[in-house]
N, C-alpha and C positions, 0 to 999 in steps of 0.2 A: 668682298663686300663693297658696294658702290658708295662713295661718300655722299653726304647730303649737301649737294651743291647749293640748294636754296638757303640753307642755314649759313653756309660759308659766305655767300653773296650778301645776305642780310646783315651778318656781323661786320662786313666790310663797309656796307652802305650806311649803317646806323649812325656812326660818328658824324656823317655829313647831313644828318637830320632828314634822311630819306625814309619815306613810309611805303610799305607794301600796298600795291593796288590790287584789291580782291574783286573789283567790279568789272575787270576786263576779261573777255573770253577769247583768248587766242590759244589754240591747241599747242601744247608743248612749251608755252611761255609763262614766265613769272616776271612781274615788273615792280620796281621801286621808283618812287618819284619824289622830287622836291620842287614845289611850285610856289613862288611868292610873287609879289608885284614886280620884282626886277630879276628873278632868276627862275629858270626852268631846266631841270636836269632829270634824266631818266637812266636807270640801269636796268637792263633786261637779262634774263637767263633763258636761253633757248635750248631745250632738250630735243635734239634731232632724232626722229624715229626712222627716217629714210635717208638714203645716201644724198649727200649735198652737192655732188658734182665738183665744180671748181670754185676758185675765189670769186670770180665775176658773178656766178649764179648765187653764191652765198651772199654777196654784197647786195644784189637785187632783192633777195628774200628778206634780209634783215631790214633794209631801208623801207621796203614795202610795208611790213608789219608796223614799224615804228611810225611811219607817216600816217597810217590808217588810224592808229590809236592815240597819237599825241600831236597836237596842232601847235605850230609856231605862232605866237602873237606878234603883231606888227611892232610893238614897243619893246620886246625882249626876244633874244634868241633862245634856241633850245639846243642842248647838247646831250649826246648819248654815250654810254659805254655798254658793251654787250659781252656776256659770257656764253659761249656756244659749247655744249656738251654733246659729244657723239662717241659711239663705241670705238671703232678701230680706224677711222679715217683721219689722216693727218695732212696738214699743210706745212710747208717749210716757211721759215721766216721771210724768204724772198717772195712768197706768194701773197703775203698779208698787207703790204702797204696800200694796195688798192682799196682796202676796207675802211681806211680812215681818211679824214680830210685834213689838208694842210692849213686851211683857213675857214672862217665862218661862212656859211651859205644860207640862203633863204629857205631851205628845206629841213634844216637841222644839221648840226655838226657832229659827225661821228668822231669822238675823241680817242676811243680805244676799243679793241676787240681782244678777248682772251679765248683761245680755242683749246678745249680739253679733249684729248683722245684718251678716254678713260681706260679702255682695254690695254693700251700701250703705256699708260701712266705717263703720257707726255703732254706738256702744255706749251703752246706757242702764243705769244702775245704781240700786239703791235699798238703803239701809242703815237699820237701826233707829236710834233716837235715842241709844242708849247705846254707849259704847266697849266693845268686847268682845275676847275672845281672838283672834277671826278678823278684826278690823278691819284690822290691818296687811296681811293677805292681800288684802282688798278694795282697799286703796289701791295695793298693789304691782301688782295686775292692771290697774287703771285707768291707772297711770303707764306701764306697759309698752305698753299699747295706744295711749296718746297718743303715745309715742315712735315707734310703728309707723305713725303717720299716721291713726289712727281718730279720728273726731269723738266726743267723750265728753260725756255729760250724766249728772248724778247728783243724786239727791234723797234727803232724809232723812225717814223716817217720824217724825212728831212725836208727842209725848205728848198724851193727852187731859187735860182739866181736873183730874180726880181724881189722875191719875198725876203731873201737875205739882206739885200740892199735896204729895203723899206724898214725892216725891223732894226737894222743897224742904225739908221737915221733916227727912228723913234726912240730907241734905247739911249742914244747919245744925247738927244735933246732932254729927255726925262732925267738922265743921270746928272746933267748940268744943273737942273732945277731942284731935284729932290735927293740926289745921291743914290737912287735906285734905278734899275732898269724898268722899262714900261712893259716889256713882254718877256717874262722869265722863261728860260729853256727848261724843258722837262729833263730831269735827271733820272736815269733808269738803272737801279742797282743790278738788274738782271740782263742788261743789254750785252749781247755778244759782239765784241769788237774785233775787227780784223787784226 
């Protein structure tokens, strides 16, 4: 029996005050959104009916649909998390970092992607390096799938050298003033470490 992934995602998104969008007509997609004056976040569930190809093709497909249905306002950014459900196709953790962004961009920031190969009962997720508004949704989805007997692997997209330097400076300055870091790192309880 196939789990009800829409209910699973909805229960993970609900604590973040995300509402299901029933007015969008994208075949195979379900969306949850939180939009206020200063925050715009979207979680999507994509049930793939056809083979996906590779990670680059999947990336283009996901970003194309999200850009078509959700517009970034000039005064606030937009960030996404996407769950992809497909029968027997799997990607390895090494294939996934291309799917998420290391920093905000003007087209919308992909914070994480969870890839569910239902026939194999395998889940592979990738999350960007920074803790974000949608990070609790990512962890809740992986935790629920683990409890349901799925084999879960997760990776984190790391910062490049320049970003490590810049975040180090920002964190040091903020720590001196407030006692906290400016840019908290994402902590992944499911991450596979070498």
